[in-house]
Structures are given as structure tokens and as C-alpha cells.
C-alpha positions as MATLAB code, in Angstrom:
seq = 'MSRLIPLNYDKVVKALSKVGYVLNHQKGSHLVMHLDRKDRYVALFGDRKPEYMIVVPAHRPVGKCMLRTIMSEADLSVEEFNSLT';
ca = [
       0.779   12.037  -30.657;
       4.385   10.570  -31.251;
       6.691   12.238  -33.822;
       7.784   10.403  -36.867;
      11.718   10.919  -37.843;
      13.123    9.640  -40.954;
      15.068    6.326  -40.404;
      17.859    4.639  -42.516;
      16.268    1.558  -44.271;
      18.155   -0.944  -42.272;
      16.206    0.224  -39.145;
      12.978    0.001  -40.924;
      13.856   -3.675  -41.972;
      14.822   -4.435  -38.423;
      11.567   -3.047  -37.019;
       9.291   -4.928  -39.539;
      11.191   -8.051  -38.801;
      10.287   -7.852  -35.070;
       6.765   -8.348  -35.980;
       7.079  -11.039  -38.535;
       8.285   -9.804  -41.865;
      11.214  -11.485  -43.643;
      13.161  -10.262  -46.441;
      11.773  -12.112  -49.775;
      14.215  -10.554  -52.297;
      15.923   -7.250  -53.589;
      15.230   -5.750  -57.061;
      17.631   -2.780  -57.290;
      17.370   -0.281  -54.409;
      14.222   -1.813  -53.248;
      13.688   -4.743  -50.527;
      10.516   -6.876  -50.821;
       9.664   -8.043  -47.544;
       6.696  -10.621  -46.840;
       4.837  -11.508  -43.746;
       6.225  -15.006  -42.914;
       5.196  -15.066  -39.164;
       1.647  -14.144  -38.879;
       1.410  -15.691  -35.658;
       3.955  -13.287  -34.103;
       2.054  -10.433  -35.674;
      -1.217  -11.471  -34.102;
       0.362  -11.953  -30.762;
       1.596   -8.609  -30.713;
      -1.243   -6.616  -32.533;
      -4.194   -8.806  -32.454;
      -6.490   -9.657  -35.462;
      -5.623   -6.896  -37.977;
      -5.307   -6.961  -41.515;
      -1.758   -6.017  -42.656;
      -0.572   -6.430  -46.218;
       1.420   -9.485  -47.242;
       4.206   -7.965  -48.924;
       5.795   -4.735  -48.269;
       8.376   -2.774  -50.382;
      11.205   -0.910  -48.427;
      13.351    1.310  -50.346;
      17.065    1.046  -49.574;
      17.381    4.786  -48.934;
      19.292    6.585  -46.363;
      17.305    8.172  -44.757;
      13.635    6.881  -45.699;
      11.465    9.964  -45.685;
       8.521   10.412  -43.517;
       5.913   10.150  -46.135;
       7.319    6.665  -47.285;
       7.524    5.628  -43.561;
       3.750    6.543  -43.138;
       2.885    4.288  -46.237;
       5.056    1.433  -44.787;
       3.270    1.787  -41.418;
       0.022    1.730  -43.175;
       0.684   -1.170  -45.124;
       1.891   -3.120  -41.957;
      -1.303   -1.687  -40.103;
       1.061   -0.033  -37.334;
       0.292    3.315  -35.612;
       3.306    5.890  -35.247;
       3.680    4.896  -31.616;
       3.709    1.052  -32.458;
       6.450    1.667  -35.009;
       8.424    4.113  -32.811;
       8.449    1.321  -29.970;
      10.063   -1.321  -32.637;
      12.823    0.868  -33.499;
];
């Protein structure tokens, strides 16, 4: 099992954009991303059921617990998420 390390929010946003999420808007210190390229997500990970909207806090760093929540919303494992960063 891979380790999960805290990351800056810009790396989390970049990793999510690699699987098809795009920035929808920002409200204060939270970025709201939505799944725009579902075809890209399906090509990478098959027919899973990810959340349509994901909120990423603009923190440096984003903590482990919040990263796990974001990964579960995107239906990604730790290994898959680490390969994207």
C-alpha cells in the first residue's frame, strides 16, 4: 500500500484535471471542480461512479484526511492518485 503525503492544493487540482475535472468556480478559499471530460475518466479507470462536483480547499498543504475524502469522491485509490501527481 502506498503512502499518502499532504500536497499543496495546486498539485491536487492538477491531478484531478488529468482525469477530466475542470475548475468551475472559486468561493473564498475553496475551488469547486466538476467532471467535464467523463470520456477521459472512463478511458483511464473504466466505468466507475465518481462524484460530479469536488470541492478542493486552497490550503498549503491539503491534509491527509481531506485528500482521502477527495480521492473517495473521485473514486481513486491512493496508488492511482499518487501516479497522477
